[in-house]
Biopython code that builds the backbone (N, CA, C, O; Angstrom):
import numpy as np
from Bio.PDB.StructureBuilder import StructureBuilder

atoms = [
    (1, "MET", "N", (60.448, 71.207, 62.934)),
    (1, "MET", "CA", (60.010, 72.346, 62.244)),
    (1, "MET", "C", (60.937, 73.544, 62.446)),
    (1, "MET", "O", (61.191, 74.317, 61.522)),
    (2, "ARG", "N", (61.440, 73.679, 63.684)),
    (2, "ARG", "CA", (62.357, 74.751, 63.997)),
    (2, "ARG", "C", (63.632, 74.648, 63.177)),
    (2, "ARG", "O", (64.158, 75.649, 62.691)),
    (3, "TYR", "N", (64.113, 73.436, 63.032)),
    (3, "TYR", "CA", (65.380, 73.250, 62.320)),
    (3, "TYR", "C", (65.225, 73.587, 60.845)),
    (3, "TYR", "O", (66.141, 74.138, 60.236)),
    (4, "LYS", "N", (64.080, 73.262, 60.269)),
    (4, "LYS", "CA", (63.882, 73.592, 58.866)),
    (4, "LYS", "C", (63.796, 75.109, 58.664)),
    (4, "LYS", "O", (64.322, 75.646, 57.689)),
    (5, "LEU", "N", (63.128, 75.787, 59.598)),
    (5, "LEU", "CA", (63.031, 77.204, 59.545)),
    (5, "LEU", "C", (64.414, 77.866, 59.727)),
    (5, "LEU", "O", (64.747, 78.826, 59.032)),
    (6, "LEU", "N", (65.203, 77.341, 60.661)),
    (6, "LEU", "CA", (66.541, 77.812, 60.889)),
    (6, "LEU", "C", (67.432, 77.618, 59.678)),
    (6, "LEU", "O", (68.224, 78.497, 59.339)),
    (7, "ILE", "N", (67.311, 76.492, 59.036)),
    (7, "ILE", "CA", (68.141, 76.216, 57.806)),
    (7, "ILE", "C", (67.707, 77.159, 56.673)),
    (7, "ILE", "O", (68.545, 77.684, 55.940)),
    (8, "ILE", "N", (66.420, 77.363, 56.543)),
    (8, "ILE", "CA", (65.955, 78.250, 55.453)),
    (8, "ILE", "C", (66.395, 79.680, 55.696)),
    (8, "ILE", "O", (66.814, 80.367, 54.764)),
    (9, "LEU", "N", (66.306, 80.139, 56.941)),
    (9, "LEU", "CA", (66.741, 81.509, 57.232)),
    (9, "LEU", "C", (68.256, 81.702, 57.074)),
    (9, "LEU", "O", (68.705, 82.730, 56.567)),
    (10, "SER", "N", (69.021, 80.732, 57.502)),
    (10, "SER", "CA", (70.470, 80.845, 57.312)),
    (10, "SER", "C", (70.843, 80.775, 55.834)),
    (10, "SER", "O", (71.776, 81.458, 55.410)),
    (11, "PHE", "N", (70.148, 79.979, 55.048)),
    (11, "PHE", "CA", (70.421, 79.917, 53.608)),
    (11, "PHE", "C", (70.076, 81.270, 52.935)),
    (11, "PHE", "O", (70.804, 81.742, 52.061)),
    (12, "LEU", "N", (68.980, 81.863, 53.352)),
    (12, "LEU", "CA", (68.586, 83.159, 52.777)),
    (12, "LEU", "C", (69.567, 84.262, 53.123)),
    (12, "LEU", "O", (69.884, 85.090, 52.268)),
    (13, "THR", "N", (70.056, 84.296, 54.352)),
    (13, "THR", "CA", (71.019, 85.310, 54.752)),
    (13, "THR", "C", (72.352, 85.100, 54.026)),
    (13, "THR", "O", (73.011, 86.067, 53.645)),
    (14, "LEU", "N", (72.734, 83.874, 53.842)),
    (14, "LEU", "CA", (73.989, 83.593, 53.098)),
    (14, "LEU", "C", (73.882, 84.034, 51.620)),
    (14, "LEU", "O", (74.822, 84.600, 51.063)),
    (15, "THR", "N", (72.741, 83.767, 51.014)),
    (15, "THR", "CA", (72.611, 84.183, 49.594)),
    (15, "THR", "C", (72.504, 85.678, 49.463)),
    (15, "THR", "O", (72.971, 86.229, 48.466)),
    (16, "LEU", "N", (71.918, 86.358, 50.410)),
    (16, "LEU", "CA", (71.844, 87.818, 50.328)),
    (16, "LEU", "C", (73.188, 88.464, 50.465)),
    (16, "LEU", "O", (73.477, 89.452, 49.789)),
    (17, "HIS", "N", (74.052, 87.903, 51.364)),
    (17, "HIS", "CA", (75.377, 88.434, 51.594)),
    (17, "HIS", "C", (76.333, 88.021, 50.502)),
    (17, "HIS", "O", (77.373, 88.661, 50.343)),
    (18, "ALA", "N", (76.036, 86.984, 49.742)),
    (18, "ALA", "CA", (76.922, 86.481, 48.718)),
    (18, "ALA", "C", (76.826, 87.262, 47.430)),
    (18, "ALA", "O", (77.682, 87.100, 46.561)),
    (19, "GLN", "N", (75.827, 88.100, 47.269)),
    (19, "GLN", "CA", (75.679, 88.866, 46.040)),
    (19, "GLN", "C", (76.777, 89.958, 46.029)),
    (19, "GLN", "O", (76.892, 90.773, 46.945)),
    (20, "GLU", "N", (77.563, 89.926, 44.955)),
    (20, "GLU", "CA", (78.628, 90.919, 44.845)),
    (20, "GLU", "C", (78.188, 92.052, 43.943)),
    (20, "GLU", "O", (77.391, 91.882, 43.020)),
    (21, "ARG", "N", (78.739, 93.213, 44.247)),
    (21, "ARG", "CA", (78.449, 94.365, 43.462)),
    (21, "ARG", "C", (79.750, 95.108, 43.208)),
    (21, "ARG", "O", (80.398, 95.564, 44.150)),
    (22, "ASN", "N", (80.136, 95.233, 41.955)),
    (22, "ASN", "CA", (81.382, 95.937, 41.627)),
    (22, "ASN", "C", (81.075, 97.365, 41.298)),
    (22, "ASN", "O", (80.258, 97.638, 40.419)),
    (23, "GLU", "N", (81.729, 98.308, 42.003)),
    (23, "GLU", "CA", (81.593, 99.717, 41.733)),
    (23, "GLU", "C", (82.985, 100.332, 41.581)),
    (23, "GLU", "O", (83.903, 100.013, 42.337)),
    (24, "TYR", "N", (83.119, 101.172, 40.644)),
    (24, "TYR", "CA", (84.377, 101.887, 40.417)),
    (24, "TYR", "C", (84.447, 103.095, 41.310)),
    (24, "TYR", "O", (83.428, 103.698, 41.647)),
    (25, "LEU", "N", (85.668, 103.447, 41.695)),
    (25, "LEU", "CA", (85.881, 104.730, 42.361)),
    (25, "LEU", "C", (85.665, 105.829, 41.321)),
    (25, "LEU", "O", (85.690, 105.535, 40.126)),
    (26, "PRO", "N", (85.460, 107.044, 41.715)),
    (26, "PRO", "CA", (85.377, 108.087, 40.697)),
    (26, "PRO", "C", (86.637, 108.123, 39.803)),
    (26, "PRO", "O", (87.761, 108.150, 40.305)),
    (27, "PHE", "N", (86.437, 108.122, 38.524)),
    (27, "PHE", "CA", (87.491, 108.086, 37.530)),
    (27, "PHE", "C", (88.363, 106.827, 37.624)),
    (27, "PHE", "O", (89.528, 106.825, 37.226)),
    (28, "GLY", "N", (87.754, 105.743, 38.170)),
    (28, "GLY", "CA", (88.494, 104.523, 38.423)),
    (28, "GLY", "C", (88.814, 103.706, 37.177)),
    (28, "GLY", "O", (89.663, 102.815, 37.224)),
    (29, "LYS", "N", (88.150, 103.996, 36.069)),
    (29, "LYS", "CA", (88.462, 103.313, 34.841)),
    (29, "LYS", "C", (89.655, 103.907, 34.149)),
    (29, "LYS", "O", (90.165, 103.361, 33.171)),
    (30, "MET", "N", (90.099, 105.040, 34.670)),
    (30, "MET", "CA", (91.289, 105.777, 34.199)),
    (30, "MET", "C", (91.269, 106.007, 32.689)),
    (30, "MET", "O", (92.273, 105.840, 31.997)),
    (31, "ASP", "N", (90.108, 106.391, 32.213)),
    (31, "ASP", "CA", (89.961, 106.705, 30.783)),
    (31, "ASP", "C", (89.656, 108.207, 30.584)),
    (31, "ASP", "O", (89.267, 108.605, 29.486)),
    (32, "SER", "N", (89.820, 109.016, 31.590)),
    (32, "SER", "CA", (89.555, 110.419, 31.521)),
    (32, "SER", "C", (90.756, 111.149, 32.115)),
    (32, "SER", "O", (91.137, 110.906, 33.260)),
    (33, "TRP", "N", (91.354, 112.055, 31.318)),
    (33, "TRP", "CA", (92.594, 112.694, 31.789)),
    (33, "TRP", "C", (92.521, 114.195, 31.520)),
    (33, "TRP", "O", (91.948, 114.638, 30.525)),
    (34, "THR", "N", (93.111, 114.961, 32.426)),
    (34, "THR", "CA", (93.322, 116.365, 32.257)),
    (34, "THR", "C", (94.757, 116.546, 31.818)),
    (34, "THR", "O", (95.656, 115.969, 32.430)),
    (35, "VAL", "N", (95.003, 117.321, 30.786)),
    (35, "VAL", "CA", (96.341, 117.571, 30.267)),
    (35, "VAL", "C", (96.719, 119.020, 30.596)),
    (35, "VAL", "O", (95.972, 119.951, 30.291)),
    (36, "ARG", "N", (97.878, 119.195, 31.217)),
    (36, "ARG", "CA", (98.421, 120.540, 31.485)),
    (36, "ARG", "C", (99.659, 120.730, 30.622)),
    (36, "ARG", "O", (100.594, 119.931, 30.674)),
    (37, "TYR", "N", (99.655, 121.775, 29.841)),
    (37, "TYR", "CA", (100.849, 122.091, 29.042)),
    (37, "TYR", "C", (101.657, 123.158, 29.804)),
    (37, "TYR", "O", (101.178, 124.260, 30.071)),
    (38, "ILE", "N", (102.886, 122.785, 30.136)),
    (38, "ILE", "CA", (103.762, 123.643, 30.913)),
    (38, "ILE", "C", (104.940, 124.046, 30.035)),
    (38, "ILE", "O", (105.640, 123.204, 29.473)),
    (39, "LYS", "N", (105.138, 125.354, 29.935)),
    (39, "LYS", "CA", (106.303, 125.885, 29.208)),
    (39, "LYS", "C", (107.465, 126.062, 30.177)),
    (39, "LYS", "O", (107.412, 126.864, 31.109)),
    (40, "GLU", "N", (108.511, 125.288, 29.925)),
    (40, "GLU", "CA", (109.695, 125.336, 30.807)),
    (40, "GLU", "C", (110.516, 126.573, 30.501)),
    (40, "GLU", "O", (110.373, 127.177, 29.437)),
    (41, "SER", "N", (111.372, 126.947, 31.432)),
    (41, "SER", "CA", (112.215, 128.112, 31.277)),
    (41, "SER", "C", (113.227, 127.921, 30.168)),
    (41, "SER", "O", (113.616, 126.804, 29.826)),
    (42, "ILE", "N", (113.640, 129.059, 29.615)),
    (42, "ILE", "CA", (114.650, 129.081, 28.507)),
    (42, "ILE", "C", (115.946, 128.415, 29.010)),
    (42, "ILE", "O", (116.631, 127.746, 28.236)),
    (43, "LEU", "N", (116.284, 128.591, 30.287)),
    (43, "LEU", "CA", (117.519, 128.002, 30.824)),
    (43, "LEU", "C", (117.504, 126.446, 30.739)),
    (43, "LEU", "O", (118.551, 125.799, 30.688)),
    (44, "LEU", "N", (116.306, 125.894, 30.728)),
    (44, "LEU", "CA", (116.196, 124.417, 30.669)),
    (44, "LEU", "C", (115.795, 123.939, 29.234)),
    (44, "LEU", "O", (115.440, 122.774, 29.051)),
    (45, "GLY", "N", (115.852, 124.796, 28.281)),
    (45, "GLY", "CA", (115.575, 124.404, 26.912)),
    (45, "GLY", "C", (114.292, 125.022, 26.329)),
    (45, "GLY", "O", (114.101, 125.038, 25.113)),
    (46, "GLY", "N", (113.415, 125.531, 27.216)),
    (46, "GLY", "CA", (112.206, 126.204, 26.721)),
    (46, "GLY", "C", (111.155, 125.298, 26.106)),
    (46, "GLY", "O", (110.272, 125.793, 25.405)),
    (47, "LYS", "N", (111.210, 124.033, 26.331)),
    (47, "LYS", "CA", (110.281, 123.044, 25.744)),
    (47, "LYS", "C", (108.910, 123.187, 26.451)),
    (47, "LYS", "O", (108.821, 123.636, 27.594)),
    (48, "THR", "N", (107.856, 122.788, 25.726)),
    (48, "THR", "CA", (106.524, 122.676, 26.328)),
    (48, "THR", "C", (106.279, 121.218, 26.679)),
    (48, "THR", "O", (106.319, 120.350, 25.807)),
    (49, "ARG", "N", (106.031, 120.954, 27.928)),
    (49, "ARG", "CA", (105.795, 119.599, 28.443)),
    (49, "ARG", "C", (104.332, 119.370, 28.739)),
    (49, "ARG", "O", (103.616, 120.294, 29.124)),
    (50, "ALA", "N", (103.879, 118.126, 28.558)),
    (50, "ALA", "CA", (102.488, 117.759, 28.876)),
    (50, "ALA", "C", (102.470, 116.938, 30.177)),
    (50, "ALA", "O", (103.065, 115.864, 30.263)),
    (51, "LEU", "N", (101.773, 117.476, 31.178)),
    (51, "LEU", "CA", (101.594, 116.763, 32.428)),
    (51, "LEU", "C", (100.144, 116.234, 32.473)),
    (51, "LEU", "O", (99.207, 116.958, 32.139)),
    (52, "TYR", "N", (99.974, 114.988, 32.882)),
    (52, "TYR", "CA", (98.690, 114.353, 32.899)),
    (52, "TYR", "C", (98.155, 114.109, 34.295)),
    (52, "TYR", "O", (98.917, 113.736, 35.187)),
    (53, "VAL", "N", (96.887, 114.307, 34.502)),
    (53, "VAL", "CA", (96.207, 114.055, 35.788)),
    (53, "VAL", "C", (94.923, 113.285, 35.487)),
    (53, "VAL", "O", (94.215, 113.593, 34.529)),
    (54, "ILE", "N", (94.631, 112.286, 36.312)),
    (54, "ILE", "CA", (93.391, 111.521, 36.169)),
    (54, "ILE", "C", (92.267, 112.362, 36.758)),
    (54, "ILE", "O", (92.138, 112.495, 37.975)),
    (55, "ALA", "N", (91.440, 112.939, 35.849)),
    (55, "ALA", "CA", (90.343, 113.789, 36.239)),
    (55, "ALA", "C", (89.467, 113.963, 35.009)),
    (55, "ALA", "O", (89.639, 113.273, 34.004)),
    (56, "LYS", "N", (88.512, 114.907, 35.107)),
    (56, "LYS", "CA", (87.666, 115.164, 33.934)),
    (56, "LYS", "C", (88.513, 115.586, 32.731)),
    (56, "LYS", "O", (89.532, 116.257, 32.894)),
    (57, "THR", "N", (88.099, 115.199, 31.543)),
    (57, "THR", "CA", (88.803, 115.540, 30.333)),
    (57, "THR", "C", (88.826, 117.058, 30.199)),
    (57, "THR", "O", (87.797, 117.731, 30.129)),
    (58, "ASP", "N", (90.070, 117.560, 30.169)),
    (58, "ASP", "CA", (90.239, 119.038, 30.132)),
    (58, "ASP", "C", (91.665, 119.313, 29.637)),
    (58, "ASP", "O", (92.536, 118.445, 29.694)),
    (59, "THR", "N", (91.876, 120.509, 29.163)),
    (59, "THR", "CA", (93.208, 120.957, 28.746)),
    (59, "THR", "C", (93.502, 122.297, 29.435)),
    (59, "THR", "O", (92.703, 123.228, 29.343)),
    (60, "ILE", "N", (94.617, 122.392, 30.106)),
    (60, "ILE", "CA", (95.031, 123.620, 30.799)),
    (60, "ILE", "C", (96.330, 124.088, 30.148)),
    (60, "ILE", "O", (97.303, 123.338, 30.076)),
    (61, "ARG", "N", (96.337, 125.325, 29.678)),
    (61, "ARG", "CA", (97.516, 125.869, 28.981)),
    (61, "ARG", "C", (98.142, 127.036, 29.741)),
    (61, "ARG", "O", (98.367, 128.110, 29.182)),
    (62, "LYS", "N", (98.418, 126.808, 31.014)),
    (62, "LYS", "CA", (99.085, 127.846, 31.744)),
    (62, "LYS", "C", (99.950, 127.210, 32.823)),
    (62, "LYS", "O", (99.622, 126.159, 33.373)),
    (63, "ASN", "N", (101.057, 127.872, 33.110)),
    (63, "ASN", "CA", (101.965, 127.372, 34.158)),
    (63, "ASN", "C", (101.360, 127.692, 35.502)),
    (63, "ASN", "O", (100.854, 128.791, 35.730)),
    (64, "GLY", "N", (101.420, 126.718, 36.390)),
    (64, "GLY", "CA", (100.914, 126.906, 37.747)),
    (64, "GLY", "C", (100.643, 125.555, 38.406)),
    (64, "GLY", "O", (100.563, 124.521, 37.743)),
    (65, "ALA", "N", (100.508, 125.595, 39.696)),
    (65, "ALA", "CA", (100.249, 124.369, 40.433)),
    (65, "ALA", "C", (98.833, 123.881, 40.150)),
    (65, "ALA", "O", (97.914, 124.676, 39.953)),
    (66, "TYR", "N", (98.676, 122.578, 40.134)),
    (66, "TYR", "CA", (97.341, 121.986, 39.915)),
    (66, "TYR", "C", (96.688, 121.640, 41.251)),
    (66, "TYR", "O", (97.272, 120.923, 42.064)),
    (67, "PRO", "N", (95.480, 122.149, 41.477)),
    (67, "PRO", "CA", (94.808, 121.859, 42.747)),
    (67, "PRO", "C", (94.178, 120.462, 42.740)),
    (67, "PRO", "O", (93.044, 120.290, 42.292)),
    (68, "TYR", "N", (94.904, 119.488, 43.229)),
    (68, "TYR", "CA", (94.373, 118.116, 43.249)),
    (68, "TYR", "C", (93.142, 118.049, 44.109)),
    (68, "TYR", "O", (93.007, 118.769, 45.098)),
    (69, "GLY", "N", (92.233, 117.161, 43.711)),
    (69, "GLY", "CA", (90.941, 117.042, 44.380)),
    (69, "GLY", "C", (89.853, 117.916, 43.700)),
    (69, "GLY", "O", (88.661, 117.779, 43.975)),
    (70, "ARG", "N", (90.293, 118.777, 42.844)),
    (70, "ARG", "CA", (89.353, 119.613, 42.098)),
    (70, "ARG", "C", (88.581, 118.663, 41.135)),
    (70, "ARG", "O", (89.156, 117.668, 40.694)),
    (71, "ASN", "N", (87.388, 118.924, 40.822)),
    (71, "ASN", "CA", (86.518, 118.097, 39.913)),
    (71, "ASN", "C", (86.172, 116.780, 40.551)),
    (71, "ASN", "O", (85.709, 115.882, 39.848)),
    (72, "GLY", "N", (86.371, 116.607, 41.851)),
    (72, "GLY", "CA", (85.941, 115.395, 42.524)),
    (72, "GLY", "C", (86.835, 114.179, 42.280)),
    (72, "GLY", "O", (86.419, 113.061, 42.584)),
    (73, "SER", "N", (87.995, 114.345, 41.765)),
    (73, "SER", "CA", (88.885, 113.183, 41.470)),
    (73, "SER", "C", (89.715, 112.883, 42.684)),
    (73, "SER", "O", (90.383, 113.786, 43.188)),
    (74, "PRO", "N", (89.715, 111.632, 43.199)),
    (74, "PRO", "CA", (90.522, 111.282, 44.328)),
    (74, "PRO", "C", (91.955, 110.941, 43.971)),
    (74, "PRO", "O", (92.766, 110.654, 44.851)),
    (75, "TRP", "N", (92.276, 110.970, 42.661)),
    (75, "TRP", "CA", (93.575, 110.535, 42.168)),
    (75, "TRP", "C", (94.582, 111.660, 42.149)),
    (75, "TRP", "O", (94.244, 112.833, 41.996)),
    (76, "SER", "N", (95.807, 111.272, 42.306)),
    (76, "SER", "CA", (96.940, 112.190, 42.179)),
    (76, "SER", "C", (98.027, 111.509, 41.380)),
    (76, "SER", "O", (98.037, 110.281, 41.292)),
    (77, "THR", "N", (98.929, 112.248, 40.802)),
    (77, "THR", "CA", (100.024, 111.609, 40.097)),
    (77, "THR", "C", (101.346, 112.179, 40.599)),
    (77, "THR", "O", (101.373, 113.143, 41.365)),
    (78, "SER", "N", (102.419, 111.576, 40.162)),
    (78, "SER", "CA", (103.716, 112.056, 40.588)),
    (78, "SER", "C", (104.314, 112.999, 39.609)),
    (78, "SER", "O", (105.491, 113.338, 39.731)),
    (79, "ASN", "N", (103.532, 113.461, 38.598)),
    (79, "ASN", "CA", (103.988, 114.503, 37.716)),
    (79, "ASN", "C", (104.098, 115.787, 38.552)),
    (79, "ASN", "O", (103.257, 116.072, 39.405)),
    (80, "ALA", "N", (105.192, 116.570, 38.270)),
    (80, "ALA", "CA", (105.397, 117.709, 39.123)),
    (80, "ALA", "C", (105.719, 118.959, 38.345)),
    (80, "ALA", "O", (106.331, 118.901, 37.278)),
    (81, "TYR", "N", (105.315, 120.065, 38.870)),
    (81, "TYR", "CA", (105.682, 121.374, 38.294)),
    (81, "TYR", "C", (106.321, 122.201, 39.435)),
    (81, "TYR", "O", (105.799, 122.259, 40.548)),
    (82, "ALA", "N", (107.443, 122.824, 39.126)),
    (82, "ALA", "CA", (108.141, 123.612, 40.158)),
    (82, "ALA", "C", (108.581, 124.952, 39.526)),
    (82, "ALA", "O", (108.957, 125.016, 38.356)),
    (83, "LYS", "N", (108.518, 125.988, 40.327)),
    (83, "LYS", "CA", (109.009, 127.317, 39.922)),
    (83, "LYS", "C", (109.906, 127.796, 41.076)),
    (83, "LYS", "O", (109.426, 128.180, 42.142)),
    (84, "VAL", "N", (111.201, 127.762, 40.830)),
    (84, "VAL", "CA", (112.151, 128.142, 41.885)),
    (84, "VAL", "C", (112.982, 129.275, 41.353)),
    (84, "VAL", "O", (113.665, 129.105, 40.343)),
    (85, "CYS", "N", (112.954, 130.403, 41.977)),
    (85, "CYS", "CA", (113.765, 131.613, 41.593)),
    (85, "CYS", "C", (113.461, 131.951, 40.146)),
    (85, "CYS", "O", (114.378, 132.336, 39.419)),
    (86, "GLY", "N", (112.244, 131.830, 39.698)),
    (86, "GLY", "CA", (111.878, 132.203, 38.316)),
    (86, "GLY", "C", (112.135, 131.134, 37.265)),
    (86, "GLY", "O", (111.761, 131.309, 36.106)),
    (87, "VAL", "N", (112.766, 130.032, 37.648)),
    (87, "VAL", "CA", (113.032, 128.931, 36.740)),
    (87, "VAL", "C", (111.938, 127.868, 36.862)),
    (87, "VAL", "O", (111.750, 127.266, 37.920)),
    (88, "GLU", "N", (111.195, 127.645, 35.715)),
    (88, "GLU", "CA", (110.089, 126.723, 35.760)),
    (88, "GLU", "C", (110.451, 125.391, 35.156)),
    (88, "GLU", "O", (111.051, 125.344, 34.083)),
    (89, "LYS", "N", (110.103, 124.311, 35.817)),
    (89, "LYS", "CA", (110.480, 122.948, 35.415)),
    (89, "LYS", "C", (109.291, 122.006, 35.584)),
    (89, "LYS", "O", (108.538, 122.115, 36.551)),
    (90, "ALA", "N", (109.129, 121.084, 34.642)),
    (90, "ALA", "CA", (108.100, 120.056, 34.711)),
    (90, "ALA", "C", (108.805, 118.721, 34.753)),
    (90, "ALA", "O", (109.767, 118.496, 34.020)),
    (91, "ALA", "N", (108.316, 117.806, 35.635)),
    (91, "ALA", "CA", (108.844, 116.469, 35.737)),
    (91, "ALA", "C", (107.711, 115.502, 35.394)),
    (91, "ALA", "O", (106.650, 115.538, 36.017)),
    (92, "ILE", "N", (107.940, 114.642, 34.407)),
    (92, "ILE", "CA", (106.875, 113.774, 33.914)),
    (92, "ILE", "C", (107.197, 112.302, 34.231)),
    (92, "ILE", "O", (108.253, 111.791, 33.860)),
    (93, "SER", "N", (106.273, 111.642, 34.917)),
    (93, "SER", "CA", (106.468, 110.185, 35.199)),
    (93, "SER", "C", (105.206, 109.403, 34.899)),
    (93, "SER", "O", (105.257, 108.175, 34.837)),
    (94, "VAL", "N", (104.084, 110.061, 34.712)),
    (94, "VAL", "CA", (102.796, 109.427, 34.429)),
    (94, "VAL", "C", (102.212, 109.875, 33.109)),
    (94, "VAL", "O", (102.040, 111.073, 32.884)),
    (95, "THR", "N", (101.901, 108.933, 32.229)),
    (95, "THR", "CA", (101.288, 109.289, 30.943)),
    (95, "THR", "C", (100.182, 108.223, 30.725)),
    (95, "THR", "O", (100.323, 107.082, 31.166)),
    (96, "PRO", "N", (99.103, 108.600, 30.053)),
    (96, "PRO", "CA", (98.065, 107.620, 29.724)),
    (96, "PRO", "C", (98.540, 106.618, 28.705)),
    (96, "PRO", "O", (99.338, 106.953, 27.830)),
    (97, "GLU", "N", (98.070, 105.410, 28.800)),
    (97, "GLU", "CA", (98.438, 104.345, 27.885)),
    (97, "GLU", "C", (97.185, 103.904, 27.135)),
    (97, "GLU", "O", (96.121, 103.734, 27.731)),
    (98, "ARG", "N", (97.320, 103.722, 25.826)),
    (98, "ARG", "CA", (96.168, 103.295, 25.047)),
    (98, "ARG", "C", (95.802, 101.855, 25.400)),
    (98, "ARG", "O", (96.679, 100.997, 25.501)),
    (99, "ARG", "N", (94.526, 101.595, 25.585)),
    (99, "ARG", "CA", (94.040, 100.279, 25.876)),
    (99, "ARG", "C", (92.857, 99.959, 25.011)),
    (99, "ARG", "O", (91.979, 100.805, 24.841)),
    (100, "GLY", "N", (92.799, 98.791, 24.464)),
    (100, "GLY", "CA", (91.607, 98.380, 23.702)),
    (100, "GLY", "C", (91.325, 99.311, 22.552)),
    (100, "GLY", "O", (92.160, 99.505, 21.669)),
    (101, "ASP", "N", (90.125, 99.894, 22.570)),
    (101, "ASP", "CA", (89.699, 100.800, 21.513)),
    (101, "ASP", "C", (90.104, 102.238, 21.708)),
    (101, "ASP", "O", (89.773, 103.097, 20.889)),
    (102, "GLY", "N", (90.795, 102.504, 22.751)),
    (102, "GLY", "CA", (91.185, 103.879, 22.992)),
    (102, "GLY", "C", (91.489, 104.222, 24.368)),
    (102, "GLY", "O", (91.828, 105.369, 24.659)),
]
sb = StructureBuilder()
sb.init_structure("model")
sb.init_model(0)
sb.init_chain("A")
sb.init_seg("    ")
for serial, (resi, resn, name, xyz) in enumerate(atoms, 1):
    if name == "N":
        sb.init_residue(resn, " ", resi, " ")
    sb.init_atom(name, np.array(xyz, "f"), 0.0, 1.0, " ", f" {name:<3s}", serial, name[0])
structure = sb.get_structure()
């Protein structure tokens, strides 16, 4: 009787631990982006560049550093904005890619 009870209990614990649950990290589907439009200095051509950050969908139209971690996003990108001696420059290495329906 003890062996049957032991087998049943071990089977129940194994089945309870075997249930998987998939959860995404915040913004883990990477389908929500904040776009920052940065106007570069005239010395560098004066172009307006778009820098992307994985966060709530938003548009920022001013030059300045982006406070990562804002809006609860744990993600960061290697897109960069720098202002050195009055010269403003944007470096872009991350852009969203269309997948499936959008």
